[in-house]
KOLGULO-65006 format. One line per 2 residues: their letters; for each residue x, y, z of N, C-alpha, C, O, CB. Coordinates in steps of 0.2 Angstrom, whole numbers. Glycine has a CB too. Layout:
<sites>
a = X Y Z X Y Z X Y Z X Y Z X Y Z  ...
</sites>
This chain:
<sites>
ms = 71 34 -136 74 28 -136 73 24 -130 73 26 -125 82 30 -137  72 17 -132 71 13 -126 77 11 -122 83 9 -125 68 6 -129
li = 77 11 -116 82 10 -111 82 2 -109 87 -1 -109 82 14 -105  76 0 -108 75 -7 -106 68 -10 -109 63 -6 -109 75 -7 -99
ri = 68 -16 -111 62 -19 -114 61 -25 -110 65 -29 -108 63 -21 -121  54 -26 -108 52 -32 -104 47 -36 -108 42 -33 -110 50 -30 -97
kg = 48 -42 -109 43 -46 -113 42 -53 -109 46 -56 -108 46 -47 -120  35 -54 -109 33 -60 -106 35 -62 -99 36 -68 -97 35 -65 -110
lk = 37 -57 -95 39 -58 -88 35 -61 -83 29 -58 -82 42 -51 -85  37 -67 -81 33 -70 -76 37 -72 -70 43 -74 -70 29 -77 -79
ks = 33 -73 -64 36 -75 -58 31 -79 -54 26 -77 -52 40 -70 -54  33 -85 -52 29 -90 -48 33 -91 -42 39 -92 -41 27 -96 -52
fq = 29 -92 -36 31 -95 -30 28 -101 -28 22 -100 -27 31 -89 -24  31 -106 -27 28 -112 -25 22 -114 -29 16 -116 -26 26 -112 -18
gh = 22 -113 -36 17 -114 -40 12 -109 -41 7 -110 -45 13 -121 -38  12 -104 -37 7 -98 -37 10 -93 -42 16 -90 -40 6 -95 -30
ev = 7 -91 -47 10 -86 -52 8 -79 -49 2 -77 -49 7 -87 -59  13 -75 -47 12 -68 -44 13 -63 -50 9 -59 -50 18 -67 -39
ik = 17 -64 -54 18 -59 -60 16 -63 -66 19 -69 -68 25 -57 -61  12 -61 -70 8 -65 -75 9 -63 -82 5 -63 -87 1 -64 -74
gl = 15 -61 -84 17 -60 -91 17 -52 -93 13 -50 -96 12 -63 -95  22 -49 -90 22 -41 -91 26 -40 -98 31 -43 -99 26 -38 -85
df = 23 -35 -101 26 -33 -108 26 -25 -107 21 -22 -107 22 -35 -114  32 -22 -107 32 -15 -107 40 -13 -109 44 -17 -109 30 -12 -101
kl = 40 -6 -110 47 -4 -111 48 3 -107 43 7 -106 49 -3 -118  54 5 -106 55 11 -102 59 15 -107 65 13 -110 59 10 -96
ek = 57 22 -108 61 26 -112 66 30 -108 65 32 -102 56 31 -116  72 32 -111 77 36 -108 74 43 -106 71 46 -110 83 36 -112
gk = 76 45 -100 75 52 -98 68 53 -96 66 59 -95 76 56 -104  64 48 -94 57 48 -91 57 47 -84 62 43 -81 53 43 -95
ci = 52 49 -81 50 47 -74 44 43 -74 39 45 -76 49 53 -69  44 36 -73 39 31 -73 37 29 -67 41 27 -63 41 26 -78
al = 30 29 -66 28 26 -59 24 19 -61 20 18 -65 22 31 -57  26 14 -56 23 8 -56 18 8 -51 20 7 -45 29 2 -56
lg = 12 9 -53 6 10 -48 2 3 -47 1 -1 -51 2 15 -51  0 2 -41 -4 -3 -39 -5 -4 -32 -1 -1 -28 -1 -10 -42
pn = -10 -7 -30 -11 -8 -22 -6 -13 -19 -3 -16 -23 -18 -11 -21  -6 -13 -13 -1 -18 -9 -3 -25 -11 -9 -27 -11 -2 -17 -1
ga = 2 -29 -13 1 -36 -15 0 -36 -23 -1 -42 -25 -5 -38 -12  1 -31 -27 0 -31 -34 6 -34 -37 5 -37 -43 -2 -24 -37
gk = 12 -34 -34 18 -37 -37 23 -32 -39 28 -33 -43 15 -41 -44  22 -26 -36 27 -20 -38 34 -22 -36 39 -21 -40 25 -14 -35
tt = 35 -24 -29 42 -25 -27 45 -31 -31 51 -31 -32 42 -27 -19  41 -37 -32 43 -42 -36 46 -40 -43 51 -42 -45 38 -48 -37
tl = 42 -36 -46 44 -33 -52 51 -30 -52 55 -31 -56 39 -29 -55  51 -25 -47 57 -21 -47 63 -26 -45 69 -25 -48 57 -16 -41
rm = 62 -31 -41 68 -35 -39 70 -39 -45 76 -41 -46 66 -40 -33  66 -41 -50 68 -44 -56 71 -40 -60 76 -42 -63 61 -47 -60
ls = 69 -34 -61 72 -29 -66 79 -27 -63 84 -26 -67 68 -23 -66  80 -27 -57 87 -25 -54 92 -31 -54 97 -31 -52 86 -23 -47
gl = 89 -37 -55 93 -43 -55 94 -47 -49 97 -52 -48 100 -41 -57  90 -44 -44 90 -48 -37 86 -54 -37 86 -58 -32 88 -43 -32
mk = 81 -55 -42 77 -60 -42 77 -63 -49 76 -59 -54 70 -59 -39  77 -69 -50 77 -72 -57 70 -73 -59 66 -77 -55 80 -79 -57
pt = 67 -71 -65 61 -73 -67 60 -80 -68 64 -84 -70 59 -69 -74  54 -82 -68 51 -89 -70 52 -90 -77 54 -95 -80 44 -91 -67
eg = 49 -84 -81 49 -84 -88 50 -77 -90 49 -72 -86 42 -87 -91  51 -76 -97 52 -69 -100 59 -67 -100 64 -70 -98 48 -65 -96
si = 59 -61 -103 66 -58 -104 66 -50 -102 61 -47 -103 68 -59 -111  72 -48 -100 73 -41 -98 79 -39 -102 85 -42 -101 74 -40 -90
tf = 78 -35 -106 84 -33 -111 86 -25 -110 82 -21 -111 82 -34 -118  92 -24 -108 95 -17 -107 98 -16 -113 102 -20 -116 99 -16 -101
sd = 97 -10 -116 100 -8 -123 108 -7 -122 111 -9 -127 97 -1 -125  110 -5 -116 117 -4 -116 121 -9 -111 126 -8 -108 119 3 -113
ak = 118 -15 -110 121 -20 -106 128 -23 -109 129 -23 -115 116 -26 -105  132 -25 -104 138 -28 -106 137 -34 -110 132 -38 -109 143 -28 -100
kd = 142 -37 -114 142 -43 -117 140 -49 -113 137 -53 -115 148 -44 -121  143 -48 -107 142 -54 -102 135 -53 -98 134 -58 -94 147 -54 -97
gd = 131 -48 -100 124 -48 -97 125 -44 -90 119 -43 -87 122 -55 -95  130 -42 -88 131 -38 -82 127 -31 -83 129 -27 -87 138 -37 -79
ir = 122 -30 -78 119 -23 -79 120 -19 -73 116 -14 -72 111 -24 -80  124 -21 -68 125 -17 -62 127 -10 -63 126 -6 -59 130 -21 -57
hl = 131 -9 -68 133 -2 -69 128 3 -72 128 9 -72 139 -2 -74  122 0 -74 117 3 -78 111 5 -73 107 10 -74 114 -1 -83
ig = 111 2 -67 105 3 -63 107 5 -55 113 4 -53 101 -4 -62  103 9 -52 103 10 -45 97 8 -42 91 8 -45 104 18 -44
yl = 97 6 -36 91 3 -33 90 5 -26 95 5 -22 91 -5 -34  84 7 -24 83 9 -17 77 5 -14 72 6 -17 81 16 -16
pq = 78 0 -10 73 -5 -8 68 -1 -3 69 5 -1 75 -10 -4  62 -4 -2 57 0 2 59 1 9 58 6 12 51 -5 2
fp = 63 -4 12 66 -3 19 73 -3 18 76 -8 20 63 -8 23  77 3 16 84 3 16 87 2 23 85 4 28 86 9 13
vf = 93 -1 23 97 -2 29 103 2 29 107 2 24 98 -9 30  105 6 34 111 10 34 115 8 40 112 5 45 109 17 34
yd = 121 10 40 126 10 45 125 16 50 128 21 48 133 8 43  121 16 55 119 21 59 126 25 62 125 31 64 114 20 64
wm = 131 21 63 137 24 66 141 28 61 146 32 63 141 19 69  140 27 55 143 31 50 140 38 49 134 39 50 143 28 43
sg = 144 43 46 141 49 44 138 48 37 140 43 34 146 55 44  134 53 35 131 53 28 137 53 23 136 49 18 127 59 27
le = 142 57 24 148 57 19 151 50 19 153 48 14 152 63 21  153 48 25 156 41 26 152 36 22 155 31 19 157 39 33
fl = 146 36 23 142 30 20 142 31 12 143 26 9 134 31 22  141 37 10 141 38 2 148 36 0 149 33 -6 139 45 0
qy = 154 38 3 160 36 1 161 28 1 164 26 -4 166 39 5  159 25 6 159 18 6 155 15 0 158 10 -3 156 16 13
vg = 149 17 -1 145 14 -7 149 16 -13 148 12 -18 138 17 -6  151 22 -14 155 23 -20 161 19 -22 162 17 -27 157 31 -20
kl = 164 17 -16 170 12 -18 168 5 -19 171 2 -24 175 12 -11  162 3 -16 159 -3 -18 157 -3 -25 157 -8 -29 153 -5 -14
ag = 155 3 -28 153 4 -35 159 4 -40 158 5 -46 148 10 -36  165 4 -37 171 4 -42 174 11 -42 179 12 -46 169 2 -48
lt = 172 16 -38 175 22 -39 182 22 -35 182 19 -30 170 28 -36  186 26 -36 192 27 -32 190 31 -26 185 34 -26 198 31 -37
sk = 195 32 -21 194 35 -15 192 43 -17 188 46 -14 199 34 -10  197 45 -21 196 52 -23 189 54 -27 186 58 -25 202 55 -28
ea = 187 49 -31 181 50 -35 175 49 -30 170 53 -31 181 45 -41  176 44 -26 170 43 -21 169 49 -17 163 51 -15 171 37 -17
kk = 174 52 -14 173 58 -10 170 64 -14 166 68 -12 180 60 -7  173 65 -20 170 71 -24 163 70 -26 159 74 -25 174 71 -30
rs = 161 64 -28 154 62 -30 150 62 -24 144 65 -25 154 55 -33  152 60 -18 148 60 -12 146 67 -10 141 69 -8 152 57 -6
le = 151 72 -10 150 79 -9 145 82 -14 140 86 -12 157 83 -9  146 80 -20 141 83 -25 134 80 -24 129 84 -24 143 80 -32
ll = 133 74 -22 126 71 -21 123 74 -14 117 75 -14 127 64 -21  127 75 -9 124 77 -3 122 84 -4 117 86 -1 130 78 2
el = 125 88 -9 122 95 -10 116 94 -15 111 98 -14 128 99 -14  116 89 -19 111 88 -24 104 86 -20 99 89 -22 112 83 -29
vg = 105 82 -15 99 79 -12 97 84 -6 92 82 -2 100 72 -9  101 89 -5 99 94 0 101 92 8 97 94 12 92 95 0
is = 106 88 9 108 86 16 115 88 17 118 84 21 106 79 18  118 92 13 126 93 14 127 96 21 133 95 23 128 98 8
da = 123 100 24 124 103 30 125 97 36 127 98 41 118 108 32  122 91 34 122 86 39 127 80 37 127 74 39 115 82 40
kn = 132 82 33 136 77 30 141 73 35 143 68 34 141 80 24  142 77 41 146 74 46 142 71 52 145 69 56 151 79 48
rr = 136 72 51 131 69 56 130 62 56 130 59 50 125 73 56  130 58 61 129 51 61 122 50 57 117 53 59 129 48 68
vg = 121 45 53 115 43 50 110 41 54 104 42 53 116 37 45  112 38 60 107 36 65 103 42 68 98 42 71 110 33 71
ky = 106 48 67 102 55 69 98 58 64 95 63 65 108 59 72  98 55 58 94 58 52 87 56 53 85 51 56 97 55 45
sg = 83 61 51 76 60 50 74 55 45 78 53 41 72 67 49  68 53 45 66 48 39 67 51 32 69 48 28 58 46 40
gm = 65 57 31 66 61 25 73 61 23 75 61 17 62 67 25  77 63 28 84 63 26 87 56 24 91 56 20 88 66 33
kq = 85 51 28 88 45 26 85 43 19 89 40 15 85 39 31  79 44 17 77 43 10 81 47 5 83 44 0 69 45 9
rl = 83 53 7 87 57 2 94 54 2 97 54 -4 88 64 5  97 51 8 103 48 7 103 42 3 107 40 -1 106 47 15
gi = 97 38 4 96 32 0 96 33 -7 99 29 -11 90 29 2  93 39 -9 93 40 -16 100 42 -19 102 40 -24 88 46 -18
aq = 103 46 -14 110 48 -16 115 41 -18 118 41 -22 113 52 -11  114 36 -13 118 30 -14 116 26 -20 120 23 -24 117 26 -8
ai = 109 27 -22 107 24 -28 110 27 -35 110 23 -40 99 24 -28  112 33 -35 114 36 -41 122 38 -41 124 42 -45 110 43 -42
ih = 125 36 -36 132 38 -35 136 36 -41 141 39 -42 135 35 -28  135 30 -44 139 28 -50 136 30 -56 137 27 -62 139 20 -50
rp = 131 35 -56 128 38 -62 125 33 -66 126 32 -72 133 42 -66  120 29 -64 116 24 -68 112 27 -73 110 33 -72 112 19 -63
ql = 110 23 -78 105 25 -83 98 25 -80 93 28 -83 106 22 -89  97 20 -75 90 19 -73 91 18 -65 95 15 -62 87 12 -76
vm = 86 22 -62 86 22 -54 79 19 -53 74 22 -55 87 29 -51  79 14 -49 73 11 -46 72 12 -39 76 10 -35 73 3 -48
ld = 66 14 -37 65 16 -30 58 12 -28 53 13 -32 64 24 -29  58 8 -23 52 5 -21 49 8 -15 52 9 -9 55 -3 -19
ep = 43 11 -17 39 14 -12 43 20 -8 43 19 -2 36 9 -7  46 24 -11 51 29 -8 48 34 -3 52 37 1 54 33 -13
vs = 42 35 -3 39 40 2 33 37 6 30 40 10 36 46 -2  32 30 6 26 27 9 27 28 17 22 28 20 25 20 7
al = 33 27 19 34 28 27 35 34 30 37 35 35 39 23 29  35 40 26 37 46 28 31 50 30 25 49 28 40 50 22
dp = 32 55 34 27 60 36 26 65 31 30 65 26 29 64 43  21 69 31 20 74 25 25 78 23 26 80 18 14 78 27
fg = 30 80 28 35 85 27 40 81 23 43 83 18 38 87 33  42 75 25 47 70 22 45 68 15 49 68 11 48 64 27
rr = 39 67 14 36 65 8 36 71 3 38 69 -3 29 63 9  35 77 5 36 83 1 43 84 -1 44 85 -7 33 89 4
ev = 48 83 3 55 83 2 57 79 -4 60 80 -8 59 82 8  55 72 -3 57 67 -7 54 68 -14 57 67 -20 56 60 -5
le = 48 70 -14 44 71 -21 48 77 -25 48 76 -31 37 72 -20  49 82 -21 53 87 -25 59 85 -27 62 87 -33 54 93 -20
ll = 63 81 -23 69 78 -26 69 74 -32 73 75 -37 73 74 -20  64 70 -32 62 66 -38 61 70 -44 63 68 -50 56 61 -37
dg = 57 75 -43 55 80 -49 62 83 -52 62 83 -58 51 85 -46  66 84 -48 73 87 -50 77 82 -53 81 83 -58 76 91 -44
lk = 77 76 -50 81 71 -53 80 68 -60 84 65 -63 81 65 -49  74 70 -62 72 68 -69 77 71 -74 77 68 -80 65 70 -71
ke = 80 76 -73 85 79 -78 91 75 -78 95 76 -83 86 86 -76  92 71 -73 99 67 -72 99 60 -75 103 58 -78 101 67 -64
tt = 93 57 -74 93 50 -76 85 47 -77 81 51 -75 96 46 -70  84 41 -79 78 38 -80 76 35 -73 80 32 -69 78 33 -85
il = 70 37 -71 67 35 -64 61 30 -65 57 32 -68 66 41 -59  61 25 -61 56 20 -61 54 19 -53 58 17 -50 57 13 -64
fs = 49 21 -51 47 21 -44 40 17 -43 36 19 -46 48 27 -40  40 13 -38 33 10 -37 30 14 -31 33 17 -27 34 3 -35
th = 23 14 -31 20 17 -26 12 15 -26 10 13 -32 20 25 -26  9 15 -21 2 14 -20 -2 21 -19 -8 21 -19 -1 9 -15
il = 2 26 -19 -1 33 -18 -1 36 -25 3 39 -27 3 37 -13  -8 36 -27 -8 39 -34 -7 46 -35 -4 48 -40 -15 37 -36
nd = -8 50 -30 -7 57 -31 1 59 -32 2 63 -35 -9 61 -24  5 55 -28 12 56 -29 14 55 -37 18 59 -39 16 51 -25
ae = 11 50 -40 13 48 -47 11 54 -51 14 56 -56 10 42 -49  5 56 -50 2 61 -54 6 67 -53 6 71 -58 -6 63 -51
ev = 9 69 -48 13 75 -47 19 75 -50 21 80 -53 14 76 -39  23 69 -51 30 70 -53 31 66 -59 37 66 -63 35 68 -48
cd = 27 61 -61 28 56 -67 26 58 -74 22 62 -75 25 50 -65  30 56 -79 29 57 -86 24 51 -88 20 53 -92 35 58 -90
ei = 25 45 -86 22 40 -88 20 35 -82 22 36 -77 26 36 -93  14 31 -83 12 27 -78 11 20 -81 9 19 -87 5 30 -76
lf = 12 15 -76 11 8 -77 6 6 -72 8 5 -66 18 4 -78  0 4 -74 -5 1 -69 -4 -6 -68 -5 -10 -73 -12 3 -71
lh = -2 -8 -62 -1 -15 -60 -6 -18 -56 -7 -15 -51 6 -17 -57  -10 -23 -58 -15 -26 -54 -15 -33 -55 -16 -36 -60 -23 -23 -56
ng = -15 -36 -49 -15 -44 -48 -10 -47 -53 -11 -52 -57 -22 -47 -50  -4 -44 -53 2 -46 -57 2 -45 -64 6 -48 -68 2 -53 -56
ei = -3 -40 -67 -3 -39 -74 -3 -31 -75 -6 -28 -71 -9 -42 -76  -1 -29 -81 -1 -22 -82 -8 -21 -86 -10 -24 -91 5 -20 -87
ve = -12 -17 -82 -19 -17 -85 -20 -10 -89 -25 -9 -92 -24 -17 -79  -15 -6 -88 -15 1 -92 -9 4 -92 -5 4 -87 -21 5 -90
sg = -7 8 -97 0 11 -97 -1 17 -102 -5 17 -106 5 7 -98  4 22 -101 4 27 -105 6 34 -101 7 34 -95 -2 28 -109
sm = 7 39 -105 8 46 -103 2 48 -99 -4 46 -100 11 51 -108  3 53 -94 -3 56 -91 -8 59 -96 -14 58 -95 0 61 -86
ea = -5 62 -101 -10 65 -106 -14 60 -110 -20 60 -111 -6 69 -111  -10 54 -112 -14 49 -115 -19 45 -111 -24 44 -114 -9 44 -118
lr = -18 44 -105 -22 41 -100 -28 45 -99 -34 43 -100 -19 40 -93  -27 52 -99 -33 56 -98 -37 56 -104 -43 57 -104 -30 63 -96
er = -34 56 -110 -38 57 -116 -42 50 -117 -48 51 -119 -33 57 -122  -39 45 -115 -43 38 -116 -48 37 -111 -54 35 -113 -38 32 -115
hq = -48 40 -105 -52 38 -100 -56 44 -97 -60 44 -93 -49 35 -94  -55 50 -100 -57 56 -97 -65 56 -97 -68 55 -103 -54 62 -100
qs = -68 58 -92 -75 59 -91 -76 64 -86 -72 65 -81 -79 53 -90  -82 68 -86 -83 72 -81 -86 68 -75 -89 63 -76 -88 78 -83
ki = -85 71 -69 -87 67 -63 -91 72 -58 -89 77 -57 -81 64 -59  -97 69 -56 -101 73 -51 -101 69 -44 -103 63 -44 -108 74 -53
df = -98 72 -39 -98 69 -33 -104 71 -28 -104 77 -27 -91 70 -29  -108 67 -26 -113 68 -22 -112 66 -14 -110 60 -13 -120 65 -24
if = -112 70 -10 -110 68 -3 -117 69 1 -119 75 2 -104 73 0  -119 63 3 -125 63 7 -124 63 15 -119 61 17 -130 58 5
rk = -129 65 18 -129 65 26 -129 58 28 -126 56 33 -134 69 29  -133 54 24 -133 47 26 -135 44 19 -139 46 15 -138 45 31
kt = -132 38 18 -133 34 12 -138 28 13 -138 25 18 -126 32 9  -142 27 7 -146 21 7 -145 17 1 -142 19 -4 -154 23 8
ee = -147 11 1 -146 6 -5 -150 9 -11 -147 8 -16 -148 -1 -3  -155 12 -9 -160 15 -15 -156 20 -19 -156 20 -25 -166 18 -12
ma = -152 24 -15 -148 30 -19 -143 27 -24 -144 28 -30 -144 34 -14  -139 22 -22 -134 19 -26 -137 15 -32 -135 16 -38 -130 15 -22
st = -142 11 -31 -146 8 -36 -149 12 -41 -148 11 -47 -151 3 -33  -153 17 -38 -156 22 -43 -152 26 -47 -153 26 -53 -161 27 -39
lk = -146 28 -44 -141 32 -48 -137 28 -53 -136 30 -58 -136 36 -43  -136 22 -51 -132 18 -55 -136 16 -62 -133 15 -67 -131 12 -52
nh = -142 15 -61 -146 13 -67 -149 19 -71 -153 18 -76 -152 9 -64  -147 25 -69 -150 31 -73 -147 31 -80 -141 29 -81 -148 37 -69
ll = -151 34 -84 -149 34 -91 -142 38 -93 -139 36 -97 -154 36 -96  -141 43 -89 -135 47 -90 -129 45 -86 -124 48 -87 -137 54 -87
tq = -130 40 -82 -124 37 -79 -120 32 -83 -122 27 -86 -126 33 -72  -113 34 -84 -109 30 -87 -106 24 -83 -105 18 -84 -103 34 -90
si = -104 27 -77 -101 22 -72 -102 26 -65 -103 32 -64 -93 20 -73  -101 22 -59 -102 24 -53 -97 21 -48 -96 15 -48 -110 23 -50
lv = -95 25 -43 -91 23 -37 -94 25 -31 -97 31 -30 -84 25 -37  -95 20 -26 -98 22 -20 -93 21 -14 -89 16 -13 -104 17 -18
dg = -92 27 -10 -87 27 -5 -90 30 1 -90 36 2 -81 31 -7  -93 26 5 -97 28 11 -103 32 9 -107 30 6 -92 32 16
nr = -103 38 12 -108 43 10 -107 47 3 -111 51 1 -109 48 15  -102 46 0 -100 49 -6 -102 44 -12 -100 38 -12 -92 51 -7
is = -105 47 -17 -107 43 -23 -104 47 -29 -106 53 -30 -115 42 -23  -99 44 -32 -96 48 -38 -99 45 -45 -99 39 -46 -89 47 -38
if = -102 49 -49 -105 47 -55 -101 50 -61 -100 56 -61 -113 49 -55  -99 46 -65 -96 48 -72 -101 48 -77 -105 44 -79 -90 43 -73
vt = -100 54 -81 -105 56 -86 -102 59 -92 -96 61 -92 -110 61 -83  -105 59 -97 -102 63 -103 -105 70 -104 -102 75 -105 -104 59 -110
nv = -112 71 -103 -115 77 -103 -116 80 -96 -121 78 -93 -122 77 -107  -111 83 -93 -111 85 -86 -117 90 -85 -120 89 -79 -104 88 -84
el = -118 95 -89 -123 100 -87 -130 97 -87 -134 98 -82 -123 106 -93  -132 92 -91 -138 89 -91 -139 84 -85 -144 84 -82 -140 85 -98
ar = -133 81 -84 -133 76 -78 -134 80 -72 -137 77 -67 -127 72 -78  -131 85 -71 -131 89 -65 -138 91 -64 -141 90 -58 -126 95 -65
ke = -142 94 -69 -149 96 -68 -153 90 -66 -158 90 -61 -151 99 -74  -152 84 -70 -157 79 -69 -156 75 -62 -161 73 -59 -156 74 -74
fl = -149 75 -60 -148 71 -54 -150 76 -48 -153 73 -43 -141 70 -53  -150 82 -48 -152 86 -43 -160 86 -42 -162 86 -37 -150 94 -44
kl = -163 86 -48 -170 85 -48 -172 79 -45 -177 79 -41 -173 86 -56  -169 73 -47 -171 67 -44 -169 67 -36 -174 64 -33 -166 61 -47
iy = -164 70 -34 -163 70 -27 -168 74 -23 -170 72 -18 -156 72 -26  -170 79 -26 -175 83 -23 -182 80 -23 -185 80 -18 -176 90 -27
ek = -184 76 -28 -190 72 -28 -190 67 -23 -195 65 -20 -191 70 -35  -184 63 -22 -183 58 -18 -183 60 -10 -183 56 -6 -178 53 -20
dw = -181 66 -10 -180 69 -3 -174 66 0 -174 65 6 -186 68 1  -169 65 -4 -163 62 -1 -159 68 2 -159 73 0 -158 58 -6
ql = -156 67 8 -152 72 12 -146 73 9 -141 70 11 -152 70 19  -145 78 4 -139 80 1 -135 85 5 -138 90 7 -140 82 -6
dr = -129 83 7 -125 88 10 -122 93 5 -122 99 6 -119 85 15  -119 90 0 -115 95 -5 -114 91 -11 -114 85 -11 -109 98 -2
fe = -112 94 -17 -110 91 -23 -105 94 -26 -104 100 -25 -116 89 -27  -100 91 -30 -95 94 -33 -94 91 -40 -95 85 -41 -88 93 -29
vs = -93 95 -45 -91 93 -52 -84 94 -54 -81 99 -52 -96 98 -57  -81 89 -56 -74 89 -57 -72 84 -63 -77 81 -66 -70 87 -51
sm = -66 84 -65 -63 79 -70 -60 73 -66 -59 73 -60 -58 83 -75  -59 68 -70 -56 62 -67 -49 63 -65 -45 66 -68 -57 56 -72
tl = -48 60 -59 -41 60 -56 -38 54 -58 -41 49 -61 -41 60 -49  -31 53 -57 -28 47 -59 -31 41 -55 -31 35 -57 -20 47 -57
ed = -33 42 -48 -36 37 -44 -43 35 -48 -44 29 -48 -37 39 -37  -46 40 -50 -53 38 -54 -51 33 -60 -55 28 -61 -56 44 -56
vf = -46 35 -64 -44 31 -70 -42 24 -67 -44 19 -70 -38 34 -73  -38 23 -62 -36 17 -60 -42 13 -58 -43 7 -59 -31 17 -54
mk = -46 15 -54 -52 12 -52 -57 9 -58 -60 4 -57 -57 16 -47  -57 14 -63 -60 12 -69 -57 6 -72 -61 1 -74 -61 18 -73
vv = -51 6 -73 -47 1 -77 -47 -6 -74 -46 -11 -77 -40 3 -79  -47 -6 -67 -47 -12 -64 -54 -15 -62 -55 -20 -59 -43 -12 -57
gk = -59 -11 -64 -66 -13 -64 -69 -13 -57 -74 -17 -56 -66 -20 -66  -67 -8 -53 -70 -8 -46 -75 -2 -46 -78 -1 -41 -64 -6 -41
</sites>
């Protein structure tokens, strides 16, 4: 069942169109990633969905919105750079946010204690937020976003500023939260989305260029890939391999040349034979399936 439908969504700033007509829907009980490079329009999209920014054109329809159009009870939002009151304890901050969301003092305390346990920082509930690590602050931020039990939680780049340990903590938390609510989070780190999400929205230059479940994306775009890592790369290598009859598409990243093929066994033999004949200095090669990053690079035409 659809929780929210977005149709023809556009946003312009000083005559420059940043979001160029988005059409998609979010299903209840899913974890959806809004993927795209920096500047693709992810934050602008989330701000429009949360009601913090008015679209230039288009519609955003929540299935359970109030008659007056108020959607605040339906959504929770964590911005990319959340601001906390560092002099408050974690428990005090959540109670404060709970009261702002309309909970009574008793309800706010009970819910705050539940969430501190859920996000794994109950031992630090009486510690000042200013003493929290980056990962703990993100966990606290997620807790405040769901304190009023919203149907949709939107998180803007929730792990981008964290170290590997903090990133791992938050990803594990998101994976668990999928049982509680619908999650939409933006990121430019494709591996994170691949790890925890049910569905993907690829945003590029203000447009949705591909969408679907992980299984559907793999089925539509799946190809075998051979990565050749050379000791040094020449223009001849990329040109020759790109124009080979067995090459479907190619990506070049420094000394690594990734070639997508349909018949991987034949391609491996033919390419290794060619490399030997050309006396190109091959360091190693790897045969694998396409990753989410490979799919994204393919659909945006890079």
